[in-house]
C-alpha positions, 0 to 999 in steps of 0.5 A: 192928920186923919181920924183913922186910928191905927189901933183900929185898923190892924185888927180889922185887917188881920181879921179879914186877911185870909178871905182877902187873899182867897178873893185875890187868888180867885181873880188871878186865876182869870187869864185876862191877857188883853194882848191875846184875842183868844183871851178876850172873853177872859178880860171880860170875865175879869171886869165883870168879876171885879165889878161884882166884887166892888158891889160886894165891898160896898160901892153903890155904883159899879159898872163895866164900861165898854170900849172899842177894845177891852172893858174897864170898870168904874165904881163910885162911893159918894161920901155923906160929908158935903165938903168931901174932896173927890178922889179917883183911883186908877189901875188895870185888870189886864195882864201880860201873857204867861205860860208855864214853859216861859220859865214859871215854877208853877202854873201862872194862873194857879196862884200859890202862896210860899215864903210870905209871897203870892206867885201869879200873873198879876199879883203885883202888876196890877190886880194885887195893887188894885185889889188892896183898895177893897180891904183898905176902904173897908178898914177905914170905915171899920176903924172910923165908924163911918158909913161912907168914905171920908172922900168921894171915892171913884175907881177906874180900872182899865182892861187894856194897859198891857196893850198900850191903852189904845182907847184909854184917852178916848174913854177918859175924855168921853166920861170926863164928867163922871170921872172928875176929881180933885186928885188922882191915885195911880196904884200901878207902880212900886217902891224903891225896895222892901226897906225903903217906902217911896212915893213917886211924884211923876212920870216922863212923857214920850214922843217917838218917830221914824225918819226915813231918807231916800236918795236914788230911785234904787240901789246904784253901783258905789264905784260908778256913782259913789262920791258923786251923789248923796248917800241916804245911809250917810245922811241918816248917820249924820243926823243921828250923830248931831242929835246930841252936843258935846255935853250930852244935851239934845241938840234940837233948837228949842227942845229945852224951852219950858223944861221944869228944872229940878228944885233944890228939895227934889235933888236932896230927896233923890240924894237920900235914896240908897242908890248904888251906881255899880249895882244899877249898872249891873242891872242896865247890863252896861259898864259906864254911866253917861248922859247930860252933864251936870246931873246924877244918874237918877236925875237923868233917868227921872227928871231930864228929857232925853233922845234915844236912837232906837234903831238905825238901818239901811242898804246891804246887811247880809253876808259878804259885800255889796258895793252900793249907794243904797236907795234908802235908810232910816232911823227910829228915835224916842224922846222922853219928855218932862213937865213943861214940855208939850208933845205936839211942840216937840214934834214940830221942833224935830220936824223943823230940825230934820228938814234943815239937815236934809241936803238936796237930792235927798227926800225924807219922811218923818212919822210920829206915833201917838204921844204921851204927855209927862205928869208931875206933882210938886213936892209941896202939894197937899195931896202928895203930902197927905199920901206921904203921911198915910204911907209913913203911918202904915210903914212906921218910917219916913217916906222918900220920893222918886220919879219914874223914868217911863211913861204911862196912861197916868198923864192922860188923866191929869191932862183931861181932868186937870187933877194932880196925880199921886202914885200909891204902889207897894211893888218892889223890883224883885216882884218880876213884872212881865217875867216868869214867877211874878209875885207880890210880897204879902207883908207889903200888900198889907202895908198897901191896905193899911196905907189906903185905910189912912189915906182917905182921912188924910186926903179929906183933911188936906183937900176939904172943900169949903164951898 
């Protein structure tokens, strides 16, 4: 249990509520859209604004780190406790494009508060969730009487997450010494819903490829040659059809080698969530659930590896007919990976599998994009349990556990730094990430503040260094 008394946290947060929201609104007014070159200077302005605000918060070190693209912000606040663990917080200060004509009720970069919500691009993704750490650490100090945090606190706030983090891993590798930590907190995620506080324990990795097959040198007449030469469109279709077996498992030999299986405890935690499959299907715009046999829908999208055909094409696709054997065809396939799978190893397996299925007379080429590794923190890890306790104190109820089916740069932090990754987010599905009228629920935003006020003491107790 941390030494941060609840009775001292609430008054401090309430006392600084309005100034906190004013500062957040000022940051949201900076249109830090990393994907649009015309906003490059705004992204720089956002980084400078945050760096200055972190200095004002009390961080003795606050720096803007340049990359070949948009800048990141690094801040550091050492603890005066020699046994304090080192904790790194990750988030991002760039945002998605937004314009009033996209369907916003108000200007996306003129934040407004109505009905207990703050509307504006970045309110939830991710400026709001980054910014609650500033008031949280101040509340932690005020409530404990400390002059430094109970942990050696570091922040790394990226500027290119909404553009695919093209330079992030290189930055982490280059600055690994400065970023070294005993645990990483990622505040770029959410909770199950407004009434169900949850902690995410991991994200899947991602490997993507494009497979092209080539037959005749150019399209040829299907009457004169069809049935007597290999057809690349047919071979691509056969390959795609063979990607899964009758149980819904990926049929690439060796694909499941090393996969971390769900524990009974994890399956029990997933089952506790108020999941309604009919509602989920409506959100998915689908009429049936389907996937690997022996697993629930949540287990399939959170904890099992998958292969999906993202696109397939070849030959004539215009109006009417064109009776040909096409010269080429292609398929785009993505593989979601889980703990225990190595993207490089999966790439080799897929290449071998494809090569084994290409008949004589067909040439092929496989191109893989840069991969993302999976990350997972075990339920019994002391840092994860500390986060759950801190969040439980803030929300006053039991915290449940989830995973994320998608992928993100968090895995690079785990891979390079060798530290467990914990996900602290208070956003909910209705916040509309990447959509018009993005918002953050103010009640939940301040629960995030309160969680961090308790978190540093909880982590200090759980991870205290003894050497």
